[in-house]
N, C-alpha and C positions, 0 to 999 in steps of 0.2 A: 072308524081303522085305518084313515092317515094320520093321527096321527102317535100314534105306534111308531114309524115309519120315518119320524122325525127326529126320535133316541135311538137313532138305528148308531149298527159303531163302527166307528171311523176305518177309510179308503184311504187307501193310498195317496189322493192330495194332506187331509187332515194327517194318517202317519209323518210325512216333511214336517206340515205347519209347525204337528208337532216336538219334531227335529228340531227345528229352527229356533224354538222358540228356549226348547234346554237348554242348549248353545244357548245361546243369547245368552240368559240370567245367568249360569252356573257358566258359563266360560271353555276351553280347550280341555287345559288342564283339570278343572274336577269333576270331569266326567270319569274317566277310570275309577277318582273313589268312589265315586258315587252307583255305579261297577260291583265294582268289590263289595260292595257297603250290603249291596242288596242280593248278589249272591254266597255270600256271606251269612245276612240274613235268613231265604230259603234254605239251606242248609241246617239250621236250626232248628229254624220250620219243620222238613222232613224230617230229621233227629229226634224230633220228641216227636210226633205222628207216629212211630219204628217203638220208639222209649215206649209210651198211653198203647199202644197195640199189643205188641212184649208182653204189657204188664195186666194188661189183661185176660190176654188165652192162661200164663200164668195166676189169677183171680180164678178163672176157670175152669179150669185144671184141677187147682186145688179143694174147686168145688164139687167134682164130679169125683171125685180115687175118694170127699171122707162121705160121700155118700155112697155108697159104693162098697166100702166098707165099713160100711155101719151092718151090722145087726138090722132085719124090718122085726119093726114090735105088732105080736096079733092081738 
């Protein structure tokens, strides 16, 4: 059971170390550009999910309409 805690989520100290490493690798001027690109990517992903849900609901509504409008054959 102890081996599960070996790969736990980072805590405060690890976040600070990660932030310093990112700052060291990319520099202070590139970080806003990286975050802007990341934000655009997340927005695009959310828009894609919303569009996919709308398409699924539209197809479901069409199927429901087709099944209710056809007369049943006995």
